[in-house]
C-alpha positions as CSV (number, residue, x, y, z in Angstrom):
1,M,11.9,-31.7,-37.1
2,D,8.9,-33.5,-35.4
3,Q,9.0,-33.5,-31.4
4,L,9.9,-36.8,-30.2
5,Y,7.5,-38.6,-27.4
6,P,6.6,-42.2,-26.4
7,L,6.2,-44.0,-29.6
8,S,4.2,-47.5,-29.6
9,F,4.9,-50.0,-32.5
10,I,2.8,-52.2,-34.7
11,P,4.2,-56.0,-34.2
12,L,5.3,-58.0,-37.1
13,F,4.3,-61.8,-37.0
14,K,6.7,-64.6,-38.4
15,E,5.3,-67.9,-39.7
16,K,7.6,-70.5,-38.2
17,V,7.4,-74.5,-38.7
18,W,7.6,-74.8,-34.6
19,G,5.1,-72.0,-34.3
20,G,1.5,-71.9,-33.0
21,R,-1.5,-70.0,-32.1
22,R,-0.6,-69.1,-28.5
23,L,0.3,-65.6,-29.2
24,E,-3.4,-64.8,-30.0
25,S,-4.2,-64.1,-26.2
26,W,-1.6,-61.4,-26.4
27,F,-2.5,-59.9,-29.7
28,T,-6.1,-58.6,-31.0
29,A,-4.9,-59.3,-34.6
30,M,-2.8,-62.1,-35.7
31,P,-2.6,-63.8,-39.4
32,Q,-3.4,-67.3,-39.6
33,G,-0.9,-70.3,-39.6
34,P,1.8,-71.2,-37.2
35,I,3.0,-68.1,-35.7
36,G,6.2,-68.5,-33.9
37,E,7.5,-64.9,-33.3
38,A,6.1,-61.5,-32.7
39,W,8.6,-58.9,-33.4
40,V,7.3,-56.1,-31.2
41,L,10.1,-53.6,-31.5
42,S,12.6,-54.0,-34.2
43,A,14.9,-52.0,-36.8
44,H,16.3,-55.2,-38.3
45,P,16.2,-55.2,-42.1
46,H,14.3,-58.7,-41.9
47,G,11.4,-56.9,-40.1
48,M,11.2,-53.1,-39.1
49,T,8.3,-52.5,-37.0
50,L,6.2,-49.2,-37.8
51,V,5.3,-46.4,-35.3
52,E,1.5,-46.8,-34.5
53,N,0.8,-43.6,-32.7
54,G,1.0,-39.7,-33.1
55,P,2.5,-37.6,-35.9
56,L,5.5,-39.9,-36.5
57,A,3.2,-43.1,-37.2
58,G,4.2,-44.9,-40.0
59,K,7.7,-44.5,-39.7
60,T,10.5,-47.0,-38.9
61,I,13.1,-46.8,-36.2
62,A,15.8,-46.5,-38.9
63,E,14.1,-43.6,-40.4
64,L,13.9,-41.8,-36.9
65,L,17.6,-42.4,-36.3
66,V,18.3,-40.6,-39.5
67,E,16.0,-37.6,-38.7
68,H,16.8,-37.6,-35.0
69,G,20.0,-39.6,-34.2
70,E,21.1,-39.1,-30.7
71,G,17.6,-37.4,-29.9
72,L,16.1,-40.8,-30.5
73,A,18.9,-43.5,-29.2
74,G,21.2,-41.6,-27.1
75,S,24.9,-42.7,-27.4
76,A,23.6,-45.3,-29.7
77,G,21.9,-42.9,-32.5
78,R,25.3,-41.6,-33.8
79,C,25.1,-42.3,-37.6
80,G,27.8,-40.2,-39.1
81,D,27.4,-37.5,-41.7
82,S,24.5,-37.7,-44.3
83,P,23.4,-41.0,-43.2
84,T,20.7,-43.0,-45.3
85,P,18.0,-45.4,-43.5
86,T,19.9,-48.4,-44.3
87,E,23.1,-47.0,-42.9
88,C,21.0,-46.2,-39.7
89,S,19.3,-49.4,-39.3
90,E,21.8,-50.8,-36.8
91,F,19.3,-49.9,-33.8
92,P,21.3,-52.4,-31.4
93,V,18.2,-54.0,-29.6
94,L,15.3,-56.3,-31.0
95,I,12.6,-57.4,-28.8
96,K,10.2,-60.5,-29.5
97,L,7.6,-62.6,-28.2
98,L,8.1,-66.4,-29.0
99,N,5.5,-69.4,-28.8
100,S,7.1,-72.8,-29.2
101,N,4.5,-75.0,-30.1
102,D,7.2,-77.4,-31.0
103,D,10.9,-77.7,-30.1
104,L,13.1,-75.0,-32.1
105,S,16.3,-76.1,-33.7
106,V,19.3,-76.8,-31.6
107,Q,21.5,-73.5,-32.5
108,V,24.3,-71.1,-31.7
109,H,24.8,-67.3,-32.3
110,P,28.4,-65.8,-33.0
111,G,29.9,-63.2,-30.8
112,P,31.7,-59.9,-32.4
113,E,35.1,-61.6,-33.1
114,N,33.6,-64.5,-34.8
115,A,30.8,-62.5,-36.8
116,V,33.6,-60.3,-38.5
117,A,34.9,-63.5,-40.2
118,H,31.6,-64.3,-41.7
119,P,30.2,-61.7,-44.2
120,G,26.6,-60.8,-43.4
121,A,26.9,-62.2,-40.1
122,S,26.4,-60.2,-36.7
123,A,27.0,-61.0,-33.1
124,K,24.0,-61.9,-31.0
125,S,23.7,-62.0,-27.3
126,E,20.1,-62.5,-26.0
127,M,18.1,-63.1,-22.7
128,W,14.7,-64.8,-22.2
129,I,11.8,-64.4,-19.6
130,I,9.7,-67.5,-19.4
131,L,6.2,-66.0,-19.5
132,E,4.2,-69.3,-20.0
133,A,5.3,-72.8,-19.7
134,D,3.3,-76.2,-19.9
135,P,4.3,-79.0,-17.5
136,G,7.4,-80.5,-18.0
137,A,8.7,-77.8,-20.8
138,A,12.1,-77.6,-21.0
139,I,15.0,-75.8,-22.8
140,I,18.3,-76.6,-24.1
141,H,20.9,-74.5,-22.2
142,G,24.4,-75.1,-22.9
143,L,26.2,-78.5,-23.2
144,R,26.3,-81.2,-20.6
145,E,29.3,-81.0,-18.4
146,G,32.3,-82.9,-19.7
147,V,31.4,-82.7,-23.5
148,T,34.6,-81.8,-25.1
149,P,35.2,-80.0,-28.4
150,Q,36.2,-83.3,-30.3
151,K,32.9,-85.2,-28.6
152,F,30.7,-82.3,-29.7
153,H,32.4,-82.0,-33.3
154,E,31.9,-85.9,-33.7
155,A,28.2,-85.7,-32.6
156,A,27.4,-82.5,-34.6
157,R,28.7,-84.0,-38.0
158,S,26.9,-87.5,-37.3
159,G,23.8,-85.9,-36.1
160,D,23.7,-87.6,-32.9
161,V,23.8,-84.5,-30.5
162,M,21.0,-84.9,-28.1
163,D,23.3,-86.7,-25.4
164,C,25.7,-83.8,-25.5
165,L,22.9,-81.0,-24.7
166,N,22.2,-79.6,-21.3
167,R,18.3,-80.0,-21.1
168,V,16.6,-77.9,-18.3
169,E,12.9,-77.7,-17.2
170,V,11.5,-74.1,-16.5
171,S,8.7,-72.3,-15.2
172,A,7.1,-69.1,-15.7
173,G,9.3,-66.4,-14.3
174,D,12.6,-68.1,-15.2
175,V,15.2,-65.6,-16.7
176,V,17.6,-67.1,-19.1
177,S,20.9,-65.6,-20.2
178,I,22.3,-66.6,-23.9
179,P,25.7,-65.1,-24.4
180,P,27.2,-65.6,-27.8
181,G,28.6,-69.5,-28.2
182,T,26.0,-70.8,-26.1
183,I,24.3,-73.9,-27.5
184,H,20.7,-73.5,-26.9
185,A,16.9,-74.3,-28.0
186,L,13.5,-73.4,-26.5
187,G,11.3,-76.9,-26.2
188,A,7.9,-77.1,-26.8
189,G,4.9,-75.5,-24.9
190,L,6.7,-72.1,-24.0
191,L,5.8,-68.5,-24.6
192,V,8.9,-66.4,-24.0
193,A,9.9,-62.6,-24.0
194,E,13.2,-62.2,-25.6
195,V,15.5,-59.3,-25.8
196,Q,18.7,-59.5,-28.0
197,Q,21.2,-57.7,-30.1
198,S,19.7,-56.9,-33.4
199,S,20.8,-59.6,-35.3
200,D,19.4,-62.5,-37.3
201,T,22.2,-64.8,-37.4
202,V,21.3,-68.3,-36.6
203,Y,23.8,-71.3,-36.8
204,R,21.6,-74.4,-36.6
205,V,23.4,-77.7,-35.4
206,W,20.5,-80.1,-35.3
207,D,16.8,-79.7,-36.8
208,Y,15.3,-83.2,-35.9
209,D,15.3,-84.0,-39.9
210,R,12.2,-82.0,-40.1
211,P,10.9,-80.1,-43.3
212,G,10.5,-76.3,-43.2
213,L,7.3,-74.4,-44.2
214,D,8.3,-75.0,-47.6
215,G,8.6,-78.7,-47.3
216,Q,12.2,-79.0,-48.1
217,P,14.9,-79.8,-45.3
218,R,16.1,-76.8,-43.1
219,E,19.6,-75.7,-43.6
220,L,22.0,-76.7,-40.9
221,H,25.3,-74.7,-40.2
222,I,27.6,-77.3,-38.7
223,D,31.1,-75.8,-39.6
224,Q,30.1,-72.3,-38.5
225,A,28.4,-73.6,-35.2
226,L,31.5,-75.6,-34.1
227,E,33.4,-72.3,-34.9
228,V,31.7,-70.2,-32.2
229,T,30.7,-72.7,-29.8
230,D,31.8,-72.0,-26.0
231,Y,32.4,-74.9,-23.8
232,S,32.1,-73.1,-20.6
233,R,29.0,-73.3,-18.5
234,P,26.2,-70.7,-19.2
235,P,25.1,-68.3,-16.8
236,E,22.6,-69.9,-14.2
237,I,18.8,-69.5,-14.7
238,T,17.4,-67.0,-12.2
239,R,14.0,-66.2,-11.0
240,P,14.0,-62.9,-9.7
241,Q,11.2,-61.8,-7.0
242,M,8.6,-59.0,-8.4
243,A,9.8,-55.5,-7.7
244,Q,8.3,-53.0,-5.3
245,A,5.5,-50.8,-6.4
246,N,6.7,-48.3,-9.0
247,S,10.3,-49.4,-9.0
248,G,12.3,-52.1,-11.0
249,I,15.0,-54.6,-10.4
250,T,17.7,-55.4,-12.8
251,I,17.3,-59.2,-14.0
252,G,20.3,-59.1,-16.1
253,S,22.6,-57.6,-18.9
254,F,23.8,-58.2,-22.5
255,A,25.9,-56.6,-24.8
256,G,26.0,-53.4,-22.7
257,F,22.3,-52.9,-21.8
258,D,20.6,-53.6,-18.8
259,V,17.2,-55.4,-18.3
260,R,15.0,-54.7,-15.6
261,L,11.5,-56.0,-14.5
262,S,9.4,-53.1,-13.4
263,R,5.8,-52.7,-11.9
264,C,3.7,-50.1,-11.8
265,C,0.8,-49.6,-9.3
266,G,-1.4,-46.7,-9.7
267,R,0.7,-43.8,-11.0
268,W,4.6,-43.7,-11.6
269,E,6.1,-40.3,-12.9
270,R,9.4,-41.1,-15.1
271,H,12.2,-39.0,-16.5
272,P,14.1,-40.1,-19.6
273,S,17.7,-40.4,-19.8
274,S,19.4,-38.2,-22.2
275,R,22.4,-41.0,-22.7
276,S,19.9,-43.9,-23.8
277,F,16.7,-44.9,-25.2
278,T,14.5,-46.8,-22.9
279,A,12.5,-49.7,-24.5
280,F,9.5,-51.5,-22.9
281,L,7.6,-54.7,-23.5
282,F,4.6,-54.9,-21.5
283,L,3.8,-58.3,-19.8
284,G,0.9,-58.0,-17.6
285,G,-1.9,-55.7,-16.6
286,T,-3.2,-52.7,-18.4
287,G,-2.6,-48.9,-18.2
288,E,-1.4,-46.2,-20.4
289,V,1.7,-44.0,-21.0
290,A,0.9,-40.2,-20.6
291,W,2.9,-36.9,-21.4
292,G,2.6,-33.6,-22.4
293,E,0.6,-30.6,-21.0
294,D,-1.8,-31.8,-18.3
295,E,-0.8,-35.4,-19.5
296,R,-3.6,-35.2,-22.0
297,T,-1.8,-37.2,-24.6
298,H,-1.4,-40.7,-23.8
299,V,-1.1,-44.3,-25.5
300,S,-2.8,-47.2,-23.9
301,V,-0.8,-50.4,-23.1
302,R,-1.8,-54.1,-22.5
303,P,0.4,-57.3,-22.7
304,G,2.3,-57.5,-25.9
305,S,2.5,-53.8,-26.2
306,S,5.8,-52.1,-26.9
307,I,7.0,-48.5,-26.2
308,L,10.1,-46.7,-27.1
309,I,11.0,-43.7,-24.9
310,P,13.6,-41.7,-26.9
311,A,16.5,-40.2,-25.1
312,S,15.1,-36.6,-25.9
313,C,11.3,-37.6,-24.7
314,P,9.9,-35.1,-22.3
315,D,8.6,-36.3,-19.0
316,Y,6.1,-39.1,-18.8
317,V,3.8,-40.8,-16.5
318,L,3.0,-44.4,-16.3
319,R,-0.6,-45.3,-15.0
320,S,-2.1,-48.7,-14.1
321,E,-5.7,-49.0,-14.6
322,S,-6.2,-51.6,-12.2
323,G,-3.5,-53.7,-10.0
324,N,0.0,-53.8,-11.4
325,L,1.2,-52.9,-14.7
326,V,4.3,-55.2,-15.2
327,F,6.9,-54.6,-17.8
328,M,10.2,-55.4,-19.1
329,E,12.6,-52.4,-19.6
330,V,15.8,-52.3,-21.7
331,S,18.4,-49.4,-21.5
332,R,22.1,-48.9,-22.3
333,A,24.0,-49.6,-18.8
334,L,25.4,-46.1,-17.9
């Protein structure tokens, strides 16, 4: 069995009707077209990222779960007896970068209690870090105060939902939590890091009557959306301070995972947890992750790089090349 080590991944790019070209400044090779999403770490069947470095290059996270189970993911890696890659594709976290050149559809995701009632659906809780925002850029974050279920039902069915929505201007550095049931949408002019449960279940309430990339109207899911909508106020948007050098601060939690914003300055020795993987998305600066004898094995990182630290990974070191290496890290709340 191959020894586990810090794993880097090849991003997958998703063309979207609301996408653009802003992610070109984050990635050296990007396909043509309106790119809306870069899936940088994923085991979801709709887009499995491949390991980029070392002897495990070319493998998916699902394949590694079959081969290594808890050695890869800690308590999240228990797949049962004689699992297949399909059965082990339920890696719990998916990390993306999103570029909204236009407004996204107004949508909502189910929670676990709702998802079980719909074949093929899965629960989705997510968090956004706003990385870049044009002046006046805004998001939809929940419903306006005083909007009742009856009012929203009538508005959704008539296509007149905009007056029901809570529109909030955002800036770089804002952190937005989107629990299941929260009506939400990114507005135009944003670049966002998103960490979420590994789910691609989306119930669209409104999509501005625009056609999709195929020229056909995009499907709405009014009945499902109304079934799962939460009418309570969503969590407040926060803007955390940057962490001290070689440390991190917790900026939020979702579905049993903590999300931290961390900063490496110079050299930072790290020790994996045997109970959980840790996933990194690098947001600023350049540097490397090094491990092994005399730290001679390493992988370079830059904004947009994703690294998975397996639960059984050896000790490793983060090194910034100049100034600060800023990154988001996600691990199971212990």
